[in-house]
C-alpha positions as protocol buffer text, in pm:
chain_id: "A"
residue {
  index: 1
  type: MET
  ca { x: -5734 y: 942 z: 2468 }
}
residue {
  index: 2
  type: ARG
  ca { x: -5912 y: 720 z: 2718 }
}
residue {
  index: 3
  type: LEU
  ca { x: -6133 y: 437 z: 2600 }
}
residue {
  index: 4
  type: LYS
  ca { x: -6502 y: 463 z: 2695 }
}
residue {
  index: 5
  type: PRO
  ca { x: -6720 y: 164 z: 2776 }
}
residue {
  index: 6
  type: PHE
  ca { x: -6977 y: 246 z: 2503 }
}
residue {
  index: 7
  type: MET
  ca { x: -6736 y: 326 z: 2215 }
}
residue {
  index: 8
  type: PRO
  ca { x: -6825 y: 218 z: 1860 }
}
residue {
  index: 9
  type: PHE
  ca { x: -6761 y: -147 z: 1786 }
}
residue {
  index: 10
  type: CYS
  ca { x: -6465 y: -86 z: 1557 }
}
residue {
  index: 11
  type: MET
  ca { x: -6279 y: 115 z: 1821 }
}
residue {
  index: 12
  type: ALA
  ca { x: -6350 y: -149 z: 2085 }
}
residue {
  index: 13
  type: PHE
  ca { x: -6222 y: -422 z: 1854 }
}
residue {
  index: 14
  type: MET
  ca { x: -5900 y: -232 z: 1783 }
}
residue {
  index: 15
  type: ALA
  ca { x: -5851 y: -169 z: 2156 }
}
residue {
  index: 16
  type: ILE
  ca { x: -5892 y: -540 z: 2229 }
}
residue {
  index: 17
  type: LEU
  ca { x: -5631 y: -628 z: 1967 }
}
residue {
  index: 18
  type: SER
  ca { x: -5394 y: -371 z: 2118 }
}
residue {
  index: 19
  type: LEU
  ca { x: -5451 y: -509 z: 2468 }
}
residue {
  index: 20
  type: GLY
  ca { x: -5392 y: -861 z: 2349 }
}
residue {
  index: 21
  type: ALA
  ca { x: -5056 y: -765 z: 2205 }
}
residue {
  index: 22
  type: LEU
  ca { x: -4961 y: -575 z: 2521 }
}
residue {
  index: 23
  type: LEU
  ca { x: -5052 y: -856 z: 2756 }
}
residue {
  index: 24
  type: ALA
  ca { x: -4871 y: -1108 z: 2541 }
}
residue {
  index: 25
  type: LEU
  ca { x: -4558 y: -903 z: 2600 }
}
residue {
  index: 26
  type: ASP
  ca { x: -4629 y: -879 z: 2972 }
}
residue {
  index: 27
  type: ALA
  ca { x: -4663 y: -1254 z: 3015 }
}
residue {
  index: 28
  type: CYS
  ca { x: -4300 y: -1349 z: 2968 }
}
residue {
  index: 29
  type: THR
  ca { x: -4042 y: -1511 z: 3187 }
}
residue {
  index: 30
  type: ALA
  ca { x: -3726 y: -1333 z: 3296 }
}
residue {
  index: 31
  type: SER
  ca { x: -3550 y: -1490 z: 2995 }
}
residue {
  index: 32
  type: GLY
  ca { x: -3809 y: -1343 z: 2757 }
}
residue {
  index: 33
  type: ASP
  ca { x: -3983 y: -1673 z: 2680 }
}
residue {
  index: 34
  type: ALA
  ca { x: -4357 y: -1644 z: 2637 }
}
residue {
  index: 35
  type: VAL
  ca { x: -4577 y: -1799 z: 2902 }
}
residue {
  index: 36
  type: GLU
  ca { x: -4870 y: -2006 z: 2784 }
}
residue {
  index: 37
  type: GLY
  ca { x: -5152 y: -2022 z: 3037 }
}
residue {
  index: 38
  type: THR
  ca { x: -5367 y: -2333 z: 3056 }
}
residue {
  index: 39
  type: PRO
  ca { x: -5684 y: -2289 z: 2845 }
}
residue {
  index: 40
  type: LEU
  ca { x: -5999 y: -2206 z: 3037 }
}
residue {
  index: 41
  type: PRO
  ca { x: -6227 y: -2498 z: 3119 }
}
residue {
  index: 42
  type: PRO
  ca { x: -6510 y: -2541 z: 2867 }
}
residue {
  index: 43
  type: ILE
  ca { x: -6845 y: -2379 z: 2931 }
}
residue {
  index: 44
  type: ASP
  ca { x: -7179 y: -2442 z: 2763 }
}
residue {
  index: 45
  type: LYS
  ca { x: -7271 y: -2188 z: 2496 }
}
residue {
  index: 46
  type: GLY
  ca { x: -7624 y: -2096 z: 2403 }
}
residue {
  index: 47
  type: ASN
  ca { x: -7771 y: -1920 z: 2102 }
}
residue {
  index: 48
  type: SER
  ca { x: -7808 y: -1585 z: 2273 }
}
residue {
  index: 49
  type: SER
  ca { x: -7533 y: -1326 z: 2235 }
}
residue {
  index: 50
  type: SER
  ca { x: -7688 y: -1078 z: 2477 }
}
residue {
  index: 51
  type: VAL
  ca { x: -7506 y: -958 z: 2787 }
}
residue {
  index: 52
  type: VAL
  ca { x: -7638 y: -1088 z: 3117 }
}
residue {
  index: 53
  type: SER
  ca { x: -7771 y: -858 z: 3389 }
}
residue {
  index: 54
  type: ASN
  ca { x: -7666 y: -823 z: 3752 }
}
residue {
  index: 55
  type: SER
  ca { x: -7884 y: -1120 z: 3838 }
}
residue {
  index: 56
  type: SER
  ca { x: -7743 y: -1459 z: 3745 }
}
residue {
  index: 57
  type: SER
  ca { x: -7877 y: -1643 z: 3442 }
}
residue {
  index: 58
  type: SER
  ca { x: -7866 y: -2006 z: 3335 }
}
residue {
  index: 59
  type: LYS
  ca { x: -7529 y: -2135 z: 3221 }
}
residue {
  index: 60
  type: ASP
  ca { x: -7681 y: -2274 z: 2901 }
}
residue {
  index: 61
  type: SER
  ca { x: -7774 y: -1919 z: 2791 }
}
residue {
  index: 62
  type: LEU
  ca { x: -7416 y: -1790 z: 2800 }
}
residue {
  index: 63
  type: HIS
  ca { x: -7231 y: -1685 z: 2486 }
}
residue {
  index: 64
  type: VAL
  ca { x: -6868 y: -1658 z: 2593 }
}
residue {
  index: 65
  type: ASP
  ca { x: -6637 y: -1415 z: 2413 }
}
residue {
  index: 66
  type: PRO
  ca { x: -6284 y: -1566 z: 2407 }
}
residue {
  index: 67
  type: THR
  ca { x: -6137 y: -1236 z: 2285 }
}
residue {
  index: 68
  type: ILE
  ca { x: -6237 y: -1061 z: 2606 }
}
residue {
  index: 69
  type: LEU
  ca { x: -6117 y: -1352 z: 2821 }
}
residue {
  index: 70
  type: GLY
  ca { x: -5790 y: -1335 z: 2626 }
}
residue {
  index: 71
  type: MET
  ca { x: -5707 y: -1001 z: 2788 }
}
residue {
  index: 72
  type: PHE
  ca { x: -5551 y: -1216 z: 3062 }
}
residue {
  index: 73
  type: GLY
  ca { x: -5328 y: -1519 z: 3059 }
}
residue {
  index: 74
  type: TRP
  ca { x: -5494 y: -1794 z: 3264 }
}
residue {
  index: 75
  type: ALA
  ca { x: -5347 y: -2067 z: 3484 }
}
residue {
  index: 76
  type: LYS
  ca { x: -5547 y: -2375 z: 3577 }
}
residue {
  index: 77
  type: ILE
  ca { x: -5523 y: -2423 z: 3955 }
}
residue {
  index: 78
  type: PRO
  ca { x: -5578 y: -2790 z: 4049 }
}
residue {
  index: 79
  type: LYS
  ca { x: -5813 y: -2914 z: 4316 }
}
residue {
  index: 80
  type: ALA
  ca { x: -5640 y: -2897 z: 4654 }
}
residue {
  index: 81
  type: THR
  ca { x: -5680 y: -2912 z: 5031 }
}
residue {
  index: 82
  type: ILE
  ca { x: -5567 y: -2659 z: 5291 }
}
residue {
  index: 83
  type: THR
  ca { x: -5502 y: -2790 z: 5641 }
}
residue {
  index: 84
  type: ARG
  ca { x: -5527 y: -2552 z: 5935 }
}
residue {
  index: 85
  type: GLY
  ca { x: -5474 y: -2723 z: 6267 }
}
residue {
  index: 86
  type: VAL
  ca { x: -5682 y: -3040 z: 6261 }
}
residue {
  index: 87
  type: ASN
  ca { x: -5927 y: -2912 z: 6001 }
}
residue {
  index: 88
  type: SER
  ca { x: -5907 y: -2953 z: 5625 }
}
residue {
  index: 89
  type: PHE
  ca { x: -6066 y: -2727 z: 5366 }
}
residue {
  index: 90
  type: GLY
  ca { x: -6116 y: -2856 z: 5013 }
}
residue {
  index: 91
  type: VAL
  ca { x: -6082 y: -2615 z: 4721 }
}
residue {
  index: 92
  type: ASN
  ca { x: -6222 y: -2699 z: 4377 }
}
residue {
  index: 93
  type: SER
  ca { x: -6019 y: -2645 z: 4062 }
}
residue {
  index: 94
  type: PHE
  ca { x: -6049 y: -2300 z: 3902 }
}
residue {
  index: 95
  type: SER
  ca { x: -5861 y: -2068 z: 3667 }
}
residue {
  index: 96
  type: MET
  ca { x: -5672 y: -1760 z: 3785 }
}
residue {
  index: 97
  type: ALA
  ca { x: -5534 y: -1467 z: 3587 }
}
residue {
  index: 98
  type: THR
  ca { x: -5157 y: -1502 z: 3565 }
}
residue {
  index: 99
  type: THR
  ca { x: -5112 y: -1131 z: 3639 }
}
residue {
  index: 100
  type: GLU
  ca { x: -5271 y: -864 z: 3851 }
}
residue {
  index: 101
  type: VAL
  ca { x: -5518 y: -633 z: 3676 }
}
residue {
  index: 102
  type: THR
  ca { x: -5325 y: -363 z: 3492 }
}
residue {
  index: 103
  type: GLN
  ca { x: -5418 y: 1 z: 3451 }
}
residue {
  index: 104
  type: LYS
  ca { x: -5492 y: -44 z: 3080 }
}
residue {
  index: 105
  type: VAL
  ca { x: -5727 y: -338 z: 3130 }
}
residue {
  index: 106
  type: TYR
  ca { x: -5900 y: -162 z: 3421 }
}
residue {
  index: 107
  type: GLU
  ca { x: -5956 y: 149 z: 3210 }
}
residue {
  index: 108
  type: PHE
  ca { x: -6086 y: -50 z: 2914 }
}
residue {
  index: 109
  type: VAL
  ca { x: -6342 y: -228 z: 3132 }
}
residue {
  index: 110
  type: MET
  ca { x: -6442 y: 59 z: 3361 }
}
residue {
  index: 111
  type: GLY
  ca { x: -6385 y: 360 z: 3135 }
}
residue {
  index: 112
  type: ASP
  ca { x: -6162 y: 535 z: 3389 }
}
residue {
  index: 113
  type: TRP
  ca { x: -5938 y: 465 z: 3683 }
}
residue {
  index: 114
  type: PRO
  ca { x: -5872 y: 608 z: 4030 }
}
residue {
  index: 115
  type: LYS
  ca { x: -5573 y: 836 z: 4079 }
}
residue {
  index: 116
  type: GLN
  ca { x: -5257 y: 623 z: 4058 }
}
residue {
  index: 117
  type: TYR
  ca { x: -4926 y: 648 z: 4243 }
}
residue {
  index: 118
  type: LYS
  ca { x: -4765 y: 631 z: 3900 }
}
residue {
  index: 119
  type: THR
  ca { x: -4914 y: 554 z: 3561 }
}
residue {
  index: 120
  type: GLY
  ca { x: -4835 y: 303 z: 3289 }
}
residue {
  index: 121
  type: ASP
  ca { x: -5039 y: 65 z: 3078 }
}
residue {
  index: 122
  type: SER
  ca { x: -4867 y: -247 z: 3215 }
}
residue {
  index: 123
  type: ILE
  ca { x: -4841 y: -129 z: 3576 }
}
residue {
  index: 124
  type: ALA
  ca { x: -5070 y: -306 z: 3823 }
}
residue {
  index: 125
  type: VAL
  ca { x: -5370 y: -88 z: 3901 }
}
residue {
  index: 126
  type: SER
  ca { x: -5389 y: 24 z: 4265 }
}
residue {
  index: 127
  type: SER
  ca { x: -5603 y: 246 z: 4487 }
}
residue {
  index: 128
  type: VAL
  ca { x: -5910 y: 37 z: 4400 }
}
residue {
  index: 129
  type: SER
  ca { x: -6162 y: -33 z: 4677 }
}
residue {
  index: 130
  type: TRP
  ca { x: -6303 y: -383 z: 4722 }
}
residue {
  index: 131
  type: PHE
  ca { x: -6639 y: -260 z: 4594 }
}
residue {
  index: 132
  type: ARG
  ca { x: -6480 y: -118 z: 4279 }
}
residue {
  index: 133
  type: ALA
  ca { x: -6293 y: -444 z: 4226 }
}
residue {
  index: 134
  type: ALA
  ca { x: -6625 y: -631 z: 4250 }
}
residue {
  index: 135
  type: LEU
  ca { x: -6783 y: -393 z: 3997 }
}
residue {
  index: 136
  type: PHE
  ca { x: -6487 y: -454 z: 3765 }
}
residue {
  index: 137
  type: CYS
  ca { x: -6548 y: -828 z: 3789 }
}
residue {
  index: 138
  type: ASN
  ca { x: -6916 y: -785 z: 3702 }
}
residue {
  index: 139
  type: ALA
  ca { x: -6835 y: -554 z: 3410 }
}
residue {
  index: 140
  type: PHE
  ca { x: -6569 y: -791 z: 3278 }
}
residue {
  index: 141
  type: SER
  ca { x: -6808 y: -1086 z: 3311 }
}
residue {
  index: 142
  type: LYS
  ca { x: -7070 y: -899 z: 3107 }
}
residue {
  index: 143
  type: LEU
  ca { x: -6819 y: -811 z: 2835 }
}
residue {
  index: 144
  type: ALA
  ca { x: -6719 y: -1179 z: 2819 }
}
residue {
  index: 145
  type: GLY
  ca { x: -7083 y: -1296 z: 2807 }
}
residue {
  index: 146
  type: LEU
  ca { x: -7068 y: -1463 z: 3148 }
}
residue {
  index: 147
  type: ASP
  ca { x: -7293 y: -1450 z: 3451 }
}
residue {
  index: 148
  type: THR
  ca { x: -7212 y: -1198 z: 3725 }
}
residue {
  index: 149
  type: ALA
  ca { x: -7114 y: -1313 z: 4072 }
}
residue {
  index: 150
  type: TYR
  ca { x: -7192 y: -992 z: 4265 }
}
residue {
  index: 151
  type: VAL
  ca { x: -7566 y: -935 z: 4307 }
}
residue {
  index: 152
  type: TYR
  ca { x: -7680 y: -617 z: 4482 }
}
residue {
  index: 153
  type: LYS
  ca { x: -7984 y: -391 z: 4522 }
}
residue {
  index: 154
  type: SER
  ca { x: -7823 y: -55 z: 4450 }
}
residue {
  index: 155
  type: ILE
  ca { x: -7501 y: 148 z: 4459 }
}
residue {
  index: 156
  type: ALA
  ca { x: -7464 y: 408 z: 4733 }
}
residue {
  index: 157
  type: GLY
  ca { x: -7201 y: 673 z: 4794 }
}
residue {
  index: 158
  type: ASP
  ca { x: -6857 y: 584 z: 4664 }
}
residue {
  index: 159
  type: SER
  ca { x: -6949 y: 257 z: 4491 }
}
residue {
  index: 160
  type: ILE
  ca { x: -7082 y: 87 z: 4806 }
}
residue {
  index: 161
  type: LEU
  ca { x: -7292 y: -210 z: 4699 }
}
residue {
  index: 162
  type: VAL
  ca { x: -7614 y: -229 z: 4900 }
}
residue {
  index: 163
  type: ASP
  ca { x: -7756 y: -569 z: 5004 }
}
residue {
  index: 164
  type: LEU
  ca { x: -7467 y: -745 z: 4834 }
}
residue {
  index: 165
  type: LYS
  ca { x: -7459 y: -1120 z: 4787 }
}
residue {
  index: 166
  type: ILE
  ca { x: -7193 y: -1324 z: 4608 }
}
residue {
  index: 167
  type: ASN
  ca { x: -7325 y: -1601 z: 4385 }
}
residue {
  index: 168
  type: TYR
  ca { x: -7056 y: -1870 z: 4386 }
}
residue {
  index: 169
  type: SER
  ca { x: -7264 y: -2098 z: 4166 }
}
residue {
  index: 170
  type: ALA
  ca { x: -7233 y: -1857 z: 3872 }
}
residue {
  index: 171
  type: ALA
  ca { x: -6991 y: -1916 z: 3587 }
}
residue {
  index: 172
  type: SER
  ca { x: -6822 y: -1581 z: 3619 }
}
residue {
  index: 173
  type: ILE
  ca { x: -6519 y: -1362 z: 3671 }
}
residue {
  index: 174
  type: ARG
  ca { x: -6477 y: -1273 z: 4039 }
}
residue {
  index: 175
  type: LEU
  ca { x: -6224 y: -1219 z: 4315 }
}
residue {
  index: 176
  type: PRO
  ca { x: -6077 y: -1538 z: 4461 }
}
residue {
  index: 177
  type: THR
  ca { x: -6183 y: -1673 z: 4796 }
}
residue {
  index: 178
  type: GLU
  ca { x: -5915 y: -1657 z: 5061 }
}
residue {
  index: 179
  type: ASN
  ca { x: -5855 y: -2033 z: 5034 }
}
residue {
  index: 180
  type: GLU
  ca { x: -5840 y: -2021 z: 4655 }
}
residue {
  index: 181
  type: TRP
  ca { x: -5587 y: -1740 z: 4673 }
}
residue {
  index: 182
  type: GLU
  ca { x: -5367 y: -1928 z: 4921 }
}
residue {
  index: 183
  type: VAL
  ca { x: -5370 y: -2250 z: 4718 }
}
residue {
  index: 184
  type: ALA
  ca { x: -5272 y: -2052 z: 4407 }
}
residue {
  index: 185
  type: ALA
  ca { x: -5001 y: -1854 z: 4586 }
}
residue {
  index: 186
  type: HIS
  ca { x: -4824 y: -2163 z: 4717 }
}
residue {
  index: 187
  type: GLY
  ca { x: -4796 y: -2297 z: 4363 }
}
residue {
  index: 188
  type: GLY
  ca { x: -4813 y: -2656 z: 4482 }
}
residue {
  index: 189
  type: THR
  ca { x: -4530 y: -2612 z: 4734 }
}
residue {
  index: 190
  type: SER
  ca { x: -4536 y: -2672 z: 5109 }
}
residue {
  index: 191
  type: THR
  ca { x: -4253 y: -2431 z: 5192 }
}
residue {
  index: 192
  type: THR
  ca { x: -4302 y: -2094 z: 5361 }
}
residue {
  index: 193
  type: TYR
  ca { x: -4245 y: -1905 z: 5035 }
}
residue {
  index: 194
  type: TYR
  ca { x: -4312 y: -2049 z: 4692 }
}
residue {
  index: 195
  type: TRP
  ca { x: -3947 y: -1982 z: 4601 }
}
residue {
  index: 196
  type: ASP
  ca { x: -3830 y: -2188 z: 4901 }
}
residue {
  index: 197
  type: THR
  ca { x: -3478 y: -2065 z: 4994 }
}
residue {
  index: 198
  type: ASP
  ca { x: -3402 y: -1889 z: 4664 }
}
residue {
  index: 199
  type: VAL
  ca { x: -3346 y: -1512 z: 4655 }
}
residue {
  index: 200
  type: ALA
  ca { x: -3682 y: -1344 z: 4723 }
}
residue {
  index: 201
  type: SER
  ca { x: -3616 y: -1045 z: 4497 }
}
residue {
  index: 202
  type: LYS
  ca { x: -3606 y: -1275 z: 4195 }
}
residue {
  index: 203
  type: TYR
  ca { x: -3974 y: -1354 z: 4253 }
}
residue {
  index: 204
  type: ALA
  ca { x: -4121 y: -1055 z: 4433 }
}
residue {
  index: 205
  type: TYR
  ca { x: -4112 y: -675 z: 4405 }
}
residue {
  index: 206
  type: TYR
  ca { x: -4109 y: -558 z: 4768 }
}
residue {
  index: 207
  type: GLY
  ca { x: -3932 y: -321 z: 5010 }
}
residue {
  index: 208
  type: GLN
  ca { x: -3961 y: -39 z: 4756 }
}
residue {
  index: 209
  type: THR
  ca { x: -4049 y: 331 z: 4767 }
}
residue {
  index: 210
  type: ALA
  ca { x: -4117 y: 395 z: 4397 }
}
residue {
  index: 211
  type: GLY
  ca { x: -4471 y: 256 z: 4380 }
}
residue {
  index: 212
  type: PRO
  ca { x: -4612 y: -46 z: 4196 }
}
residue {
  index: 213
  type: ASP
  ca { x: -4428 y: -202 z: 3902 }
}
residue {
  index: 214
  type: MET
  ca { x: -4524 y: -346 z: 3566 }
}
residue {
  index: 215
  type: VAL
  ca { x: -4673 y: -692 z: 3604 }
}
residue {
  index: 216
  type: ALA
  ca { x: -4479 y: -1011 z: 3527 }
}
residue {
  index: 217
  type: GLN
  ca { x: -4133 y: -863 z: 3575 }
}
residue {
  index: 218
  type: LYS
  ca { x: -4035 y: -1126 z: 3832 }
}
residue {
  index: 219
  type: LEU
  ca { x: -4027 y: -1504 z: 3810 }
}
residue {
  index: 220
  type: PRO
  ca { x: -4364 y: -1682 z: 3842 }
}
residue {
  index: 221
  type: ASN
  ca { x: -4452 y: -1961 z: 4082 }
}
residue {
  index: 222
  type: ALA
  ca { x: -4491 y: -2319 z: 3964 }
}
residue {
  index: 223
  type: PHE
  ca { x: -4850 y: -2253 z: 3850 }
}
residue {
  index: 224
  type: GLY
  ca { x: -4728 y: -1973 z: 3622 }
}
residue {
  index: 225
  type: LEU
  ca { x: -4867 y: -1694 z: 3840 }
}
residue {
  index: 226
  type: TYR
  ca { x: -4672 y: -1368 z: 3864 }
}
residue {
  index: 227
  type: ASP
  ca { x: -4654 y: -1129 z: 4161 }
}
residue {
  index: 228
  type: MET
  ca { x: -4844 y: -1351 z: 4404 }
}
residue {
  index: 229
  type: ALA
  ca { x: -4604 y: -1187 z: 4650 }
}
residue {
  index: 230
  type: GLY
  ca { x: -4531 y: -816 z: 4633 }
}
residue {
  index: 231
  type: ASN
  ca { x: -4603 y: -552 z: 4367 }
}
residue {
  index: 232
  type: VAL
  ca { x: -4960 y: -479 z: 4485 }
}
residue {
  index: 233
  type: ALA
  ca { x: -5133 y: -663 z: 4767 }
}
residue {
  index: 234
  type: GLU
  ca { x: -5458 y: -825 z: 4652 }
}
residue {
  index: 235
  type: TRP
  ca { x: -5819 y: -815 z: 4764 }
}
residue {
  index: 236
  type: VAL
  ca { x: -5997 y: -1146 z: 4813 }
}
residue {
  index: 237
  type: ASN
  ca { x: -6370 y: -1208 z: 4859 }
}
residue {
  index: 238
  type: ASP
  ca { x: -6386 y: -1314 z: 5224 }
}
residue {
  index: 239
  type: TRP
  ca { x: -6490 y: -1110 z: 5522 }
}
residue {
  index: 240
  type: TYR
  ca { x: -6209 y: -1104 z: 5779 }
}
residue {
  index: 241
  type: ASP
  ca { x: -6254 y: -1323 z: 6088 }
}
residue {
  index: 242
  type: ALA
  ca { x: -6091 y: -1615 z: 6269 }
}
residue {
  index: 243
  type: TYR
  ca { x: -6084 y: -1931 z: 6061 }
}
residue {
  index: 244
  type: PRO
  ca { x: -6373 y: -2169 z: 6136 }
}
residue {
  index: 245
  type: LYS
  ca { x: -6312 y: -2469 z: 6359 }
}
residue {
  index: 246
  type: LYS
  ca { x: -6533 y: -2691 z: 6148 }
}
residue {
  index: 247
  type: GLN
  ca { x: -6393 y: -2821 z: 5823 }
}
residue {
  index: 248
  type: SER
  ca { x: -6575 y: -2753 z: 5496 }
}
residue {
  index: 249
  type: ASP
  ca { x: -6514 y: -2760 z: 5123 }
}
residue {
  index: 250
  type: ASN
  ca { x: -6507 y: -2443 z: 4914 }
}
residue {
  index: 251
  type: TYR
  ca { x: -6526 y: -2223 z: 5223 }
}
residue {
  index: 252
  type: THR
  ca { x: -6625 y: -1866 z: 5131 }
}
residue {
  index: 253
  type: GLY
  ca { x: -6573 y: -1690 z: 5462 }
}
residue {
  index: 254
  type: PRO
  ca { x: -6814 y: -1548 z: 5722 }
}
residue {
  index: 255
  type: GLU
  ca { x: -7160 y: -1434 z: 5612 }
}
residue {
  index: 256
  type: LYS
  ca { x: -7094 y: -1079 z: 5730 }
}
residue {
  index: 257
  type: GLY
  ca { x: -6818 y: -863 z: 5874 }
}
residue {
  index: 258
  type: GLU
  ca { x: -6657 y: -523 z: 5890 }
}
residue {
  index: 259
  type: TYR
  ca { x: -6338 y: -581 z: 5690 }
}
residue {
  index: 260
  type: ARG
  ca { x: -6244 y: -775 z: 5376 }
}
residue {
  index: 261
  type: VAL
  ca { x: -5928 y: -983 z: 5358 }
}
residue {
  index: 262
  type: VAL
  ca { x: -5612 y: -863 z: 5181 }
}
residue {
  index: 263
  type: ARG
  ca { x: -5336 y: -1106 z: 5079 }
}
residue {
  index: 264
  type: GLY
  ca { x: -4991 y: -1110 z: 4923 }
}
residue {
  index: 265
  type: GLY
  ca { x: -4808 y: -806 z: 5058 }
}
residue {
  index: 266
  type: GLY
  ca { x: -4739 y: -489 z: 4859 }
}
residue {
  index: 267
  type: TRP
  ca { x: -4445 y: -311 z: 4703 }
}
residue {
  index: 268
  type: SER
  ca { x: -4352 y: -129 z: 5026 }
}
residue {
  index: 269
  type: ASP
  ca { x: -4373 y: -432 z: 5258 }
}
residue {
  index: 270
  type: LYS
  ca { x: -4098 y: -636 z: 5419 }
}
residue {
  index: 271
  type: VAL
  ca { x: -4032 y: -992 z: 5305 }
}
residue {
  index: 272
  type: THR
  ca { x: -4216 y: -1138 z: 5605 }
}
residue {
  index: 273
  type: ALA
  ca { x: -4542 y: -994 z: 5471 }
}
residue {
  index: 274
  type: LEU
  ca { x: -4501 y: -1203 z: 5154 }
}
residue {
  index: 275
  type: ASP
  ca { x: -4570 y: -1536 z: 5324 }
}
residue {
  index: 276
  type: PRO
  ca { x: -4882 y: -1677 z: 5151 }
}
residue {
  index: 277
  type: LYS
  ca { x: -5037 y: -1741 z: 5492 }
}
residue {
  index: 278
  type: GLU
  ca { x: -5013 y: -1375 z: 5599 }
}
residue {
  index: 279
  type: ARG
  ca { x: -5344 y: -1188 z: 5598 }
}
residue {
  index: 280
  type: GLU
  ca { x: -5447 y: -826 z: 5639 }
}
residue {
  index: 281
  type: LYS
  ca { x: -5786 y: -660 z: 5671 }
}
residue {
  index: 282
  type: LEU
  ca { x: -5933 y: -340 z: 5533 }
}
residue {
  index: 283
  type: ASP
  ca { x: -6269 y: -165 z: 5509 }
}
residue {
  index: 284
  type: PRO
  ca { x: -6400 y: -265 z: 5161 }
}
residue {
  index: 285
  type: ALA
  ca { x: -6483 y: 100 z: 5085 }
}
residue {
  index: 286
  type: ARG
  ca { x: -6122 y: 204 z: 5138 }
}
residue {
  index: 287
  type: SER
  ca { x: -5830 y: 189 z: 4898 }
}
residue {
  index: 288
  type: LYS
  ca { x: -5450 y: 206 z: 4924 }
}
residue {
  index: 289
  type: VAL
  ca { x: -5165 y: 280 z: 4684 }
}
residue {
  index: 290
  type: THR
  ca { x: -5016 y: -58 z: 4777 }
}
residue {
  index: 291
  type: LEU
  ca { x: -5336 y: -253 z: 4705 }
}
residue {
  index: 292
  type: GLY
  ca { x: -5481 y: -392 z: 4381 }
}
residue {
  index: 293
  type: PHE
  ca { x: -5639 y: -722 z: 4277 }
}
residue {
  index: 294
  type: ARG
  ca { x: -5645 y: -1012 z: 4036 }
}
residue {
  index: 295
  type: VAL
  ca { x: -5938 y: -1219 z: 3916 }
}
residue {
  index: 296
  type: VAL
  ca { x: -6039 y: -1582 z: 3883 }
}
residue {
  index: 297
  type: TYR
  ca { x: -6267 y: -1758 z: 3637 }
}
residue {
  index: 298
  type: SER
  ca { x: -6489 y: -2019 z: 3797 }
}
residue {
  index: 299
  type: THR
  ca { x: -6764 y: -2232 z: 3649 }
}
residue {
  index: 300
  type: GLY
  ca { x: -6926 y: -2235 z: 3993 }
}
residue {
  index: 301
  type: PHE
  ca { x: -6953 y: -2464 z: 4292 }
}
C-alpha cells in the first residue's frame, strides 16, 4: 500500500520510523560499518509549529523537525574554492545528503512516483524531471518545518513551475548549485576522480544495462558521499551555459536559460562521464531513466 501525503498522524509516524531503519541500513560502508553523517548546522527555532508556505518566511519562525531530516544521512561539506582558468569561485559550507533520493523517500514525500526502470525501496529514484525534483525539495522542506527555496506563481502542464525564482537566502532543502555539487563530488581531492587511480567499480556503478541500483552499495568519497559518480546522474540548480569570466562567490548560474545542468554520470555511462567536471544539459521538463537527484540543506547565503 502506498503512503499518502495526508495520512493520519500515527501512520505517518510509523512510516518515518520504518524509513529511518531502512536508511540506516543503506548508509553502510562495503564492510558493513555504519556511516555517521556530520550533524546538520544549528538553526534558530521559533514557537510556531506550522508549516511554511511557498513564499519564504523568517528563519526565527521555523520549527525544524529532526525526524524528517533524519530520513537522510548528512555530510558537512566545508567551505571551498573552485578555480576555473584564472577565476576563482568561493562556495560556502553546506550539508549534503549522503545518498541520492530513494524511491521510498520520494513516495513518502510526494505520495507517488513516476514509472521506474525497476522498483525497490532503496533504489535511487529516476525518471524525475527537474521541476518535480524542485517540488520534492519544497515538500520535504515543509515537512521538516523549513522555508522553501523554490518560489513560483503557478504550476502548468506536467509540473512546469511558472515564474520560478530560487531563494538562496532561505534555510531550506534544495538541489545543489553546480559549484556546490562539484566541490562535494571531489571530496577534498584534486585528482580527476575522487578515487584517484583505484579501481573505479569499487566506487561507482556504471557501464551497466540493468538500471539503477540501491544507494550506498559502493565506497563513498572522503566526505562520506555515496554514488557521486554513477548509479543515477543528478540534477543541479543551474541553467546550462558557459562559465562566467568574472569570479564570484556562491555563484548560482545564469539568470535564465533553456536547459538545466546534469552532473555525475548514470548507470549506463562510460567511466569518462564520471569525472566530477563533466556536465550535461537537459530540458528541465524532461526526465530520463538514468537521471535522479540528491538534496542539500543550506541555511542560506
